[in-house]
C-alpha positions in Angstrom: -94.5 -17.6 -94.2 -94.4 -15.8 -91.3 -96.5 -13.0 -90.4 -93.4 -10.8 -88.9 -91.6 -10.6 -91.9 -95.0 -9.9 -93.8 -95.8 -7.0 -91.4 -92.5 -5.9 -91.6 -91.5 -5.9 -94.8 -95.2 -3.8 -95.7 -94.4 -1.4 -92.4 -91.3 -0.8 -94.4 -92.9 -0.2 -97.9 -95.3 2.2 -96.6 -92.9 4.2 -94.5 -90.4 4.5 -98.2 -93.6 5.3 -99.9 -94.5 7.8 -97.6 -90.4 9.6 -97.4 -90.6 9.0 -101.3 -93.8 11.4 -101.2 -92.6 13.8 -99.0 -89.6 14.1 -100.9 -91.2 14.9 -104.2 -93.8 17.6 -102.2 -90.4 19.2 -100.9 -88.8 19.0 -104.2 -91.4 20.4 -105.9 -91.9 23.4 -103.1 -88.5 24.0 -103.1 -87.9 24.5 -106.8 -91.1 26.5 -106.7 -89.5 29.1 -104.0 -86.2 28.6 -105.9 -87.6 30.2 -109.2 -90.1 32.5 -107.6 -86.2 33.8 -106.0 -84.3 34.0 -109.2 -87.8 35.7 -111.2 -87.8 38.5 -107.5 -84.2 38.8 -108.2 -84.2 39.6 -111.7 -86.9 42.2 -111.4 -85.5 43.5 -108.7 -81.9 43.9 -111.1 -83.6 45.0 -113.8 -85.8 48.0 -111.8 -82.4 49.1 -110.5 -80.8 49.5 -114.4 -84.4 49.9 -115.7 -86.2 52.3 -112.9 -86.3 55.7 -114.2 -87.8 54.6 -117.3 -90.1 52.6 -115.3 -91.5 55.7 -113.7 -91.2 57.7 -116.4 -93.8 55.6 -118.3 -91.1 54.4 -121.2 -90.5 51.0 -120.3 -92.9 48.4 -119.2 -91.8 46.3 -116.6 -92.1 42.4 -117.5 -90.3 39.0 -116.8 -87.2 38.4 -119.5 -87.7 36.7 -121.2 -84.3 34.7 -121.0 -85.3 33.9 -117.4 -86.7 30.8 -118.0 -83.8 29.3 -120.0 -81.6 30.5 -117.6 -83.0 28.9 -114.9 -83.7 25.9 -116.6 -80.0 25.5 -117.2 -79.3 26.5 -113.4 -81.8 24.1 -112.0 -79.8 21.4 -114.6 -76.4 22.5 -113.3 -77.6 21.9 -109.8 -79.1 18.2 -110.7 -75.1 17.3 -112.1 -73.3 19.3 -109.3 -75.7 17.5 -106.6 -75.2 14.4 -108.4 -71.5 14.5 -108.2 -71.4 15.4 -104.5 -73.3 12.4 -103.7 -71.2 10.3 -106.0 -68.3 12.0 -103.8 -69.6 12.0 -100.2 -71.9 8.5 -100.6 -70.0 6.6 -98.2 -67.6 9.4 -96.3 -68.3 9.8 -92.3 -70.6 12.2 -91.1 -68.0 15.5 -90.9 -67.5 17.4 -88.2 -67.4 21.1 -89.2 -69.2 23.8 -87.2 -72.6 23.8 -87.8 -73.1 27.3 -89.1 -70.3 28.6 -91.6 -70.2 29.0 -95.1 -70.5 25.8 -96.4 -74.8 26.1 -95.8 -74.7 27.8 -98.9 -74.0 25.0 -101.0 -76.7 22.5 -98.8 -78.8 25.7 -99.6 -78.5 25.8 -103.2 -78.2 21.6 -103.3 -81.4 21.4 -101.7 -84.1 21.1 -104.8 -81.5 18.5 -106.6 -81.0 16.5 -103.3 -84.5 15.9 -102.9 -85.5 14.9 -106.6 -82.6 12.6 -106.6 -84.3 11.2 -102.8 -87.6 10.5 -104.7 -86.0 7.6 -106.0 -83.4 7.0 -103.2 -86.9 6.3 -101.2 -88.2 4.3 -104.0 -85.3 2.0 -104.6 -85.5 1.2 -100.6 -88.7 -0.7 -101.0 -88.4 -4.1 -99.9 -89.4 -6.2 -103.1 -89.3 -10.1 -102.4 -91.2 -13.1 -104.2 -93.2 -15.4 -101.9 -90.4 -17.9 -102.7 -87.3 -15.4 -102.1 -89.3 -14.2 -98.3 -89.1 -18.6 -97.1 -85.7 -18.3 -98.2 -84.7 -15.0 -96.4 -86.3 -16.6 -93.3 -83.9 -19.4 -94.0 -80.7 -17.2 -94.3 -81.9 -15.8 -91.0 -82.3 -18.5 -88.6 -78.7 -19.8 -89.9 -77.4 -16.1 -89.2 -78.5 -16.5 -86.2 -77.4 -19.8 -85.2 -73.7 -18.7 -86.5 -73.9 -16.0 -84.3 -71.2 -14.6 -86.2 -71.2 -15.9 -89.7 -68.9 -15.1 -92.4 -70.5 -13.8 -95.4 -68.5 -16.3 -97.5 -70.0 -19.1 -96.5 -73.9 -18.0 -96.8 -72.8 -19.2 -101.0 -72.6 -23.2 -99.6 -76.2 -23.2 -98.0 -78.0 -20.3 -100.9 -76.5 -21.0 -104.6 -78.4 -18.7 -105.4 -76.5 -15.6 -104.9 -78.6 -12.8 -106.7 -81.6 -14.1 -105.1 -78.9 -14.7 -101.4 -77.7 -11.0 -102.2 -81.6 -9.4 -102.3 -82.6 -11.1 -99.4 -79.6 -10.2 -97.6 -79.9 -6.9 -98.3 -84.0 -7.0 -97.3 -83.2 -8.2 -93.7 -80.6 -5.6 -93.5 -83.1 -2.7 -94.3 -85.6 -4.6 -92.1 -83.3 -4.1 -88.8 -82.4 -7.7 -88.2 -78.8 -8.3 -88.8 -76.0 -6.1 -89.5 -73.2 -6.6 -91.5 -69.4 -6.4 -90.2 -65.9 -6.4 -91.1 -63.5 -8.2 -88.3 -60.1 -9.3 -88.9 -61.6 -13.1 -89.9 -63.2 -11.2 -92.5 -66.9 -9.8 -93.1 -69.3 -11.0 -90.9 -73.3 -11.1 -90.7 -74.8 -11.2 -86.9 -77.9 -10.8 -85.3 -79.4 -7.9 -84.5 -79.7 -7.7 -80.2 -82.0 -4.9 -80.4 -84.6 -6.5 -82.2 -84.5 -10.2 -80.5 -88.0 -9.9 -79.2 -89.2 -9.1 -82.5 -87.0 -11.8 -84.3 -88.1 -15.0 -81.4 -91.8 -14.1 -83.1 -90.3 -16.0 -85.6 -90.8 -20.0 -85.7 -87.0 -21.8 -84.8 -85.1 -18.0 -85.5 -83.2 -18.6 -82.4 -82.5 -14.8 -81.7 -79.9 -13.3 -79.5 -81.2 -12.8 -75.7 -81.2 -9.0 -75.1 -77.9 -9.7 -72.5 -76.0 -11.8 -75.3 -73.0 -9.6 -75.5 -71.4 -11.0 -78.4 -73.4 -9.5 -80.7 -74.2 -7.0 -78.9 -72.2 -4.3 -81.9 -73.2 -0.7 -83.2 -75.5 -0.9 -86.1 -73.2 0.3 -89.1 -74.5 0.6 -92.0 -71.8 -1.6 -95.0 -69.9 -2.3 -92.3 -66.9 -1.8 -90.3 -63.6 -2.4 -89.4 -63.6 -4.1 -85.4 
């Protein structure tokens, strides 16, 4: 098994776990701040309504009993809203809307929910390959680099275990070693020339040189038509 592959897998997974921990911390802080704001606003409104009674000693100001159930309902609504928004915009290109505007209000309101989902997303980004799959992933990588522009449909003829092949290809993409692009002839895999130095450390990889202009295509997650 390649030392470079083991090191890159370990580094990638550490990075994913760190981001998951930061997302968890951010979610906890943002939900806490959101609850504090809700409590402060509720107390402010009640103070305006019952302020004279409080000053006269006729009423004690305290958190209303409906505050926590109402906040839980709003938090659930925010989670549903964030899930629907993520599903609708997952594959959309980056918007060219202005940096400042009312659209930031939705981003602010959905921040705690998005950070909560971010924990799962980061953990899902970890790469789990068995030793045999790691060896086969190297064979898949060598095959793609030898082909230079390897049709995606041709890989099944060389690697018949399609479920394992999908995991291996996803792992190689996550490590930044290959790209999936759409051309007039169909979907193809190419080796990333930006990772050429790292790939040359893998025995038998046949990594592209940096001046290899044929493979110097932009990194586009999920592929695009060229």
